[in-house]
N, C-alpha and C positions, 0 to 999 in steps of 0.2 A: 529160669524162665519157665512159666507154666503154660497150660492149654490156652489161656486167654491172651497171650502175647505180652504179658507184663513180667517185669523182672522181680526179684525178691523184695524190692522196695515199693512195688505197686506201680511203678512208672510204665507207661506204654512205650515199649521198645521201638515200635514202628515210627512214632512221632520223633523220638530221639534220633533215630537213624536219618529221617528226613531233614531234621534240623542240621545234623552234621553234614549231610550232602550239600545243603544250601551254603553252609559256612565254608565248606571245602571249595566251592566255586566262588567264594567272595561275596555271596548274596545272603543277607539275613532274612529270616522268615517275615518279619514285619514289612520289609521292603517289597517282597514278593506279593504280600497281601495288598499293599498300597497300589502296586502296579496293576493287579487284577481289578481292584475297585475302580481305579481310574479308567481302565479299559471298558468295564461294564457300564460305568456312568456315561462315557462317551458314546458307546453303542446305543444305550437307551435314549440319550439326548438326540441322537441322529435319527432314530426311527420312530420316536413317539409322535403322536399327532400334535401339531402346533395350531393355535388358533389363527395364526396369520403368518404368511411367509415374510411379510414386511413388518413383523413384530408389533402387531396390534395397532398399526396406523389406521385411523379412520378419517374420513373427511376427504378433502380434495388434494390430490398430488398431481404434479405435471411430469411429463416425460415425452418419450418419442417411441412410436411403434416401430419395432425392428423387423417384425415378421408376422404375417397373418398365417395361422395354422389352418383354420377353416372358418366358416361363416360366423362362429361365435367365440373363437379362441384366438388370442394373439399374444406375442411376446413384446413386453414393454420394458424400456430402460428408463427408470425414474431419474430425475435431475441429480439426485445424490449418488447415482451410479448403481443403485440396486436394480437387478433384473427380476421381473416377475412374469409369470404366465397368467394372463387374465382371461377368465370365462365370463362372458356377459351375463349379468344377473337378469332373470326374468324372461329370457328368450332361449329358444332351442332351434338353431338353424337346421335345415334339411341335412341329413347325414351323408357324408361322402366316404368315410373310412370303415365304419363298423357295419357290416352287412346285415347282422342280426337286428340292430337298431333301425337300419334302413328299411328292412322288411316290416317291422312294427309300425314305423311312420307311414309306409305305403298302405298297409292294411287299415290303419286308423283314418287316413285321409281318402281312402278309396282310389289310390293312384297306383300305377305300376311302379315297381322298385326303380326301373330305369329313369322314370320321371323324377322321382325323389332324388336320385343321384345327380341328375342334370340340374335340378333346382339347388342342390347342395353345392355343386360346382359354381353355379351362378352366384350364390350367396357368398362364396369364398372370393370370387373375382370382384364382386361388388364391394366387399369389405376391403380388399386390397386397394381398390381405387379410392376408397374413402379415407383409409387410415395409414396404410403402409408407408413408412419413411416420412411420416408427418408428426408434428408436435400434437400431443393429445393431453386431455385432462382425464384422469382416472378418479372416479368417485367411489370411495369405499364406505358405504353407509354404516353408521354405528348400529349395533344391535343385530345386524345381519350375520348369518353364518359366514365366517371368514373365508372358507375355502371348500371346494367340493372333494369328492372321494379320490380324485386324481391329483390333489395338491394344488389345483389352480385357484388363484384368488377369484372371488366373486365380486363383481362391481359393475358400474356403468362406465361407458367410455364416451367422451365428447370430443368433437373436433369443431373448432370455430363456433362453439356454443350449441352445436347440434348433438343430440343423443343418438348415436349410431345404432343402438339396439332398437330404438323407436323407429328409425329409418328402415331397419331390416324387417320389422313387423309390418310397417306400412307398405312395404314393397311386396309383401306376401312370401318372403323367402325364409321366414322363421315362424315357428309356433310359439304360443305363450306357454311359459312354465306354470305349473299349478301353484307353486309356493307363493304366498303373498310377499310383496316387497314394496319399497317406498313408491315406486312408479307404476304399480299394478293398474291403477285406474286409467292412466294415460295410455298404457300399452293395450289394455282391453279395448279402449275407444278406437285406437288406430287399427286393431285387428278386426273390429266389427265393420269397418269400412271396406274390407276386402271381400 
């Protein structure tokens, strides 16, 4: 053995020792490599950004609203058993959870934060009365961004043919989002009446 860790034949002795250690445990090096690759692939697949939680479904799907999280977010169980968290596209209800965002909304609207919080709670209550534990239609428009930064699907929600995002804007309990979307014109028209 010389200074570089190789024996007289030029073989790297540390690799040979590792091979022997794995063989002594009954595990061959290729098996260990395959296990590591499988683990890495699984980890990457789990944490990489997906275009859609519901695997690229666009169009109209039906389901039932299980729970309203806040004025613009709800949990839906689709007819095929898939659960998704839906964020209404095109609207931003008054904030109830995030105090920093609540302060920004209050500043932008010229309202005290306590009023924004009260309006947020009212938007949540109103949404619960409109959709919770009811059959719903989820519209996932093609070409739209599939989900937001929190992994929520972005789409429209309808109950008995009514767009609940539009109802929220019409009632003054949500602001319009700046990003253009399929129903921007109708939402702007409803907001201008407030």
